[in-house]
C-alpha positions as CSV (number, residue, x, y, z in Angstrom):
1,X,48.0,3.3,17.8
2,X,49.6,5.9,20.0
3,X,49.2,9.4,18.4
4,X,49.9,12.7,20.0
5,X,46.9,15.1,20.1
6,X,48.2,17.3,17.3
7,X,48.7,14.4,14.9
8,X,45.3,12.9,15.8
9,X,43.6,16.3,15.2
10,X,45.4,16.7,11.8
11,X,44.3,13.2,10.7
12,X,40.7,13.8,11.8
13,X,40.7,17.1,10.0
14,X,42.0,15.5,6.9
15,X,39.3,12.8,7.1
16,X,36.6,15.5,7.6
17,X,37.8,17.4,4.6
18,X,37.7,14.3,2.4
19,X,34.2,13.5,3.7
20,X,32.9,17.0,3.0
21,X,34.5,16.9,-0.5
22,X,32.9,13.6,-1.2
23,X,29.5,14.8,-0.1
24,X,29.8,17.9,-2.2
25,X,30.6,15.8,-5.3
26,X,27.7,13.3,-4.6
27,X,24.8,15.6,-5.0
28,X,22.8,12.7,-6.3
29,X,22.8,11.3,-2.8
30,X,20.0,13.1,-1.0
31,X,20.1,13.9,2.7
32,X,17.1,11.7,3.2
33,X,19.1,8.8,1.7
34,X,21.9,9.5,4.1
35,X,19.6,9.6,7.1
36,X,18.0,6.4,6.2
37,X,21.2,4.5,5.5
38,X,23.8,6.1,7.8
39,X,21.7,7.9,10.5
40,X,23.2,11.3,9.7
41,X,23.1,13.8,6.8
42,X,24.9,16.9,5.6
43,X,22.8,19.0,8.0
44,X,23.8,16.8,10.9
45,X,27.5,17.2,9.9
46,X,27.0,21.0,9.7
47,X,25.4,21.0,13.2
48,X,28.3,19.0,14.6
49,X,30.7,21.5,13.1
50,X,28.8,24.4,14.7
51,X,28.7,22.6,18.0
52,X,32.5,22.0,17.9
53,X,33.1,25.7,17.0
54,X,30.9,26.7,20.0
55,X,32.8,24.4,22.3
56,X,35.9,26.3,21.3
57,X,34.2,29.7,21.9
58,X,33.8,30.4,18.1
59,X,30.4,31.8,17.2
60,X,29.1,30.2,14.1
61,X,25.6,30.3,12.7
62,X,23.8,27.3,11.3
63,X,23.9,29.0,7.9
64,X,27.6,29.5,8.0
65,X,28.2,25.9,9.2
66,X,26.0,24.6,6.4
67,X,28.0,26.6,3.9
68,X,31.2,24.9,5.1
69,X,29.6,21.5,4.4
70,X,27.7,22.3,1.2
71,X,30.3,24.6,-0.3
72,X,27.6,27.1,-1.0
73,X,24.6,28.6,0.8
74,X,22.2,25.9,1.7
75,X,19.3,27.4,-0.2
76,X,21.4,27.5,-3.4
77,X,22.4,23.8,-2.9
78,X,18.7,22.9,-2.4
79,X,17.7,24.7,-5.6
80,X,20.5,23.0,-7.6
81,X,20.6,19.5,-6.1
82,X,17.6,18.6,-4.0
83,X,15.1,16.4,-5.8
């Protein structure tokens, strides 16, 4: 498939948003489960997001990146969803 960079980026961004939305809904799936089965977890996804921001010269803390992925501060998510 031959896509221009803009279209490819838009498709990747759409897939990322769907993945994040899915992980926010599936709070029953713990990060440890994800790590054991998929080799990555929500924290990995947040780290990759932060690294991508840094590569573009955008300063982003780990906490801010996690909030993008979790939809709330990480500590709040842990209190609500981590077993």
